[in-house]
C-alpha positions as CSV (number, residue, x, y, z in Angstrom):
1,M,-6.0,6.6,-5.1
2,K,-6.8,5.0,-8.5
3,H,-5.3,1.8,-9.7
4,D,-6.4,-0.3,-6.6
5,T,-7.2,-3.9,-6.4
6,E,-8.0,-6.1,-3.4
7,I,-6.3,-9.3,-2.3
8,L,-8.2,-11.2,0.4
9,G,-9.6,-8.0,1.8
10,V,-6.3,-6.0,1.7
11,R,-6.2,-3.0,-0.7
12,V,-3.2,-3.0,-3.0
13,N,-2.2,-0.3,-5.4
14,T,-1.4,-1.6,-8.9
15,L,1.0,1.2,-10.0
16,S,4.0,1.0,-12.2
17,T,7.4,1.7,-10.7
18,V,7.4,5.2,-12.3
19,Q,3.9,5.9,-10.8
20,V,5.1,4.8,-7.3
21,L,8.1,7.1,-7.5
22,E,5.9,10.0,-8.7
23,T,3.4,9.3,-5.8
24,V,6.2,9.2,-3.2
25,E,7.6,12.4,-4.6
26,G,4.2,14.0,-4.2
27,F,4.0,12.9,-0.6
28,L,7.4,14.3,0.1
29,Q,6.5,17.7,-1.4
30,S,3.3,17.9,0.6
31,S,3.1,19.2,4.2
32,G,1.1,16.2,5.4
33,Q,2.0,12.8,6.6
34,C,1.7,9.6,4.7
35,H,1.9,5.9,5.6
36,I,3.5,3.7,2.9
37,V,3.5,0.0,3.2
38,T,5.0,-2.8,1.1
39,V,3.0,-6.0,1.5
40,N,4.1,-9.5,1.0
41,P,2.2,-12.8,1.3
42,E,2.8,-13.0,5.0
43,F,1.2,-9.6,5.6
44,I,-1.8,-10.5,3.5
45,M,-2.3,-13.8,5.5
46,A,-1.7,-12.0,8.9
47,A,-4.4,-9.5,7.9
48,Q,-6.8,-12.4,7.6
49,D,-6.4,-13.1,11.4
50,S,-6.2,-9.5,12.6
51,E,-8.9,-7.1,11.7
52,R,-6.9,-4.2,13.2
53,F,-3.8,-5.1,11.1
54,R,-6.0,-5.2,8.0
55,E,-7.5,-1.8,8.8
56,I,-4.0,-0.3,9.3
57,L,-2.9,-1.7,5.9
58,N,-6.0,-0.5,4.1
59,K,-5.7,3.1,5.5
60,A,-2.1,3.5,4.2
61,G,-1.6,6.2,1.5
62,L,0.3,3.8,-0.7
63,I,0.2,0.0,-0.5
64,E,2.5,-1.7,-2.9
65,I,3.5,-5.3,-3.4
66,L,7.2,-5.7,-2.9
67,K,8.7,-6.4,-6.3
68,K,12.1,-6.5,-7.9
69,I,13.1,-3.5,-9.9
């Protein structure tokens, strides 16, 4: 997915709210499965101590920072 950045080794999508909604709509219309995560500072810090958790986060189809709308 385009519009990615990395925070302490965790990939984060830098999409607008509209782009996130369009991406989720695309996932819902597809026949596959998708893992969506919303990360917060605690997740980023936990990923520093757990390589497995960091791998799970980084393999998600959509990784967004939880933000107010």
